[in-house]
N, C-alpha and C positions, 0 to 999 in steps of 0.2 A: 593413306594423303602424303603426297611428296609436299615439299613448300615448293611456290614459284616468287618467290621473292627473299631477301636475306634480309637480317636484321633480328633483334627480338620480338617485338612487337607483334609481325605475324607470327613469328614461331610460338606467342602464345595463346593464340587462337586455334593455330592448328592443331598444338599439344593437347588443347582441349578439348576439339573434335576428337584427335585418335583416342583419347582416354574416355570418351563417351562413347565411340562407336567398340570400345575393348569391352568397357561393362554391357551393353545391350547383349553383344555376342555372349559372350563366358557368362555373366551372370544371370541375365533374363533368356538365355538360347534362344534369342531371335533367328528366324530363316535368313541363310543368305540374300533371298532377295529382297527382305523387310531392308536390312542392313547398307543393301547397295544403295536403298530409296533415300536410307539417311542419307547417307553416307552424298548424296546425289545434292539433294535440298542444302546440307549446311553448305557443301561448297562452292552452291550459287548465291548463297546469303554473305559468303566470306570473301567470295570478291566483290559482290556488290558494295559490303563493307568497306573492304579497303580501299574501292575509288572513293570512299569519302573521310580518307584517314581513319578509320576505325576500326584496329586492329587486335583488339581484347575482347574478351569478352563484358567485362567489370562497366565497360563505358558502352556499353547498346542500352538503350533506355526503350521504356516504354513508345514515347514519340517515334523513334528509330524504327522500333515492328513494323509500327503502323504505318509507315515513310515507305518501309519496304514491301508490304502486304498491297499498297496502292502502286507504288512500281510494276509489281506482277500482273494486278489485273489488266495494266493501262499498258503495259508489254515494254517499258523501259528501263526493267529489272538490270538487265546485261546485251553486251554486244553480240552473245549467241541466242538471243531471243527473237523469236520469228514474230510474236505475233501476240496477242494480249493472251494471258493464262487461263485458261477456264477456271469457275469456281472451285472448281473440286479441285483441281491443284494449287490451287492458292490455301485452299483449306491445310492439305497434306502439306505444304510447307509451312503455315503457323504452327501444325502439329510437332514438326521437326521441330521448328526451334522451342515450343513450348515445353517436350522432352529435354531438350537440350540443356534450356535453360535451369528446367529442373533438378537434372541431374547434377547442373555444377554447382547450385545453391544446397545438396542437400551433402556435397562435397567438401562445403565451406569455400569454396572457391569465388564466388560474389555473393554479395551482401542483398541481393535482391532480386527476386525473378522480375524481368522486365516483359514478359507476356502475363504475368497474375491481371486476373481481372479483364482479359479481353475476351471480347465475344466471340462463340463459333460463329463462323457464317453458316449461314443456312445454305444447303443444295440442293436442288429437286432432284430426291433419288429417281435413280434410270431404271426401270424396270427390265430385269433380264426378257435373253431373247432365247427363243426354244424350238425347238423343231417339232414337227408334226409326227405322228406316229409314222406313216407313210415313207417319212423325210427318214428318218430312224432306218424302216426297213433297208433302207435301197443303199443308205451310209455302211451298215452292217453288212450289207450283200456284195458291197463292192472289192476286196478282199480276195484275191485269188487263193483260194485253198489247199489248189493243188500245188504249191511251192511252200518252203522254208518260211520266206519271208510274208507271204500271203496269209500264212497258219498265225505265223506271230502276230500281226496287223490286226486278222480277226480277235485275234484274243484277247488283244489291248482294248480293241471298239468296244467288244461285249462286255469287260470285264468295267470299264469305264461309265457305259450305259447302264449296267446292273447295280453298280455299286456308290454311283456319283462320286467318285474320288478326284480329286486335284490332281493334273499332269506330273505334278511333283510326288506324290504318293503315290500313283501308279507305276514311274519310273524306278520309285524306290525300292518295290516291292522287292522280297527275295524269295526264295522258295521254301524258306521257312513258316514266312507269315501265312502260307497256302493251308488252311484244312477243308479241300473239297470234299473229302467223305463225308464232312459233316454239314458242309453246305455254308462254310462262312469263311472269312480270312483276317487276318489282324492289318491295320494299317496305321501307319504311323504317320498324323499330321503336323499341324501348326507344334511349335512348342516341344516335338516328340510325343505329344500328347497319344497315345494309344488309343483305338475303338476298334471294336467288331464289328462288321460290315456281312448282312447276307450275302450269298452269291447266288445269281439262280442257275437253273437245270442249262439253260441254253448256256450263258457264259462256263458254269463247271464243265461242260463239255467241249467249249472251243479252247480254253486252258490245258485241259487235257491231252489233248489233239498233238495242240502246241507239246506240250512238255514230251510226249510217247515218242512225237515223228523228227518236232523242228529244232526244238533248242540243242539238242546234240550236236545238229549236224553244223548249227550257227557255231556253238563253241569249239568245235574242231578245224574250221577254216584257216586260213591265213594267218597267223598265229597261235595253235595249239589251242587245249583245253585250258580252262582257268581264270584267259582275264575278265571274265564276267564275273569271276569270284560267284557268291551266290546269288546276284541278280536274278532275276526270274526274267525280264525281257533284257535282249543282246542284240548286238548290231551282227551284222554280216562277217565280222571281222572277230565275234566274239567278244566283244568290248561291252560294255555298260549301255543303254541305250540312253541316249539326251533329250531333254524339251522341246531344244530345236527341230530333233530329228523327227521324232513327233508329231509336231506341230506342223512341220513340211509333207510328211506322210497322209495328214488328215485334211490337209488341204486338197492332194489329190486326189483321194478317194471322195470327198466334196465334191468337187466336179466330174467325177465318173459319178456320182449320184446325182447330179444335177442339181450341186446345191454352191450356191454362190461362196466363194473365200469371204466375202463381205458379213455374209449371215453364220459362218465357221469358226467358232475357236474350241480348245479343249475347256474352257467356263461354258461354252453351249450347250455341250454333254450334259455338265455339269447340271445346267438349270433345266433341261430336259428332261433329266432321272428325276428331279425332285416334283416339277410340274407334275409331271404324267403319275409319279403317284398320288399326290393331292385330286389331278382329275378321278383316279379312280379309287375315291375313299379312306385313301391313309390319313395317319392324323397328324399335328403340327409337330409334336413332340417326336414322334417317332422320327420323323424327316428331320430332325434337327439334329436327333442324335445320329442317323447314317450319314449325314452333312458335316460332320463334328463340329457343328455351332457350337461356341460357347454359350451363346445369347441368342434365347427364341428372338428375340425382334433382330434380328440378323436374319431367320430364317422367313419372317413374319412379311416380307416382301413379295414370297409366293401367292399371298392368299387372295391376292387381287387377280391371278390367273383360272380360282376357284370361282367366281361370282356368276358364270355363264351356268356351270352346273347346279350352283343354289338355287339358280334361280327356279330351273328346269323343278327341281326337288322339288321348289316350292310350289307351281304352279300345279303339277300332277298330286301332291298330296294334301294344299289348303283347299277345303271345302269350298272357299268363295274367290277362289285363284282363277 
């Protein structure tokens, strides 16, 4: 993070944030996306505090944190704000401050944590969107499997729906992660935690077709082999595929399948995977392991989607239903 004003007081806040970001990157091993979110939240708070002549972490009090939280809710936290922040965004901002000041307290840089004892904002949990089975079929059938790029995209879509992987996990796969002959792959998730995920026969066939026919052709185009290293999914130039490129392709295939962009994202496919497993009788613990959730409470949000199925079972089997 670069300094935006001169003078030692501002440098003190900046140095503290840089130290915190280094800590969560090196010692806690958080993902680049998570670190970027912390950086953004802390930069917004720093700018707000600087306008109030608060340049040092030790000068921040509980009252100041509450004032900042109120400013976010009212949309008055900074010149760049376009309106009131949603409760979920305010909660995330408070969590970033709590982690930041907890780190400074543990390092002895401040005498007390101004976020200690603050109530956690209650946020209504959004229910995940998912696709219907027919929509999934249309989406998986959208790529042109007669072309190299179409074979790649078909393999990616099939694999994402078959495993419930996050998009970052999908594009990060290497050829060494695959054990298709045994029907599984090894996925590296958040904080580099590895998990074993089963792969369906249909996804196995699609990935095998891509490996046998398309991947070598893509690696040989415009730049020669090896640019993508051992990455499983590569671009037309032979480099590793990015999250943005996959997102762009997904929207295009969604439109071909008659699914509006507003209803489709990589996470919607992940949600569809979990929802369809539960609807067809999978237990929650198994779905938790396949999704890579550390806490089962994260997985329990999907149980509401199973209510209609439970109702049908009750009506069918209860003697007085």
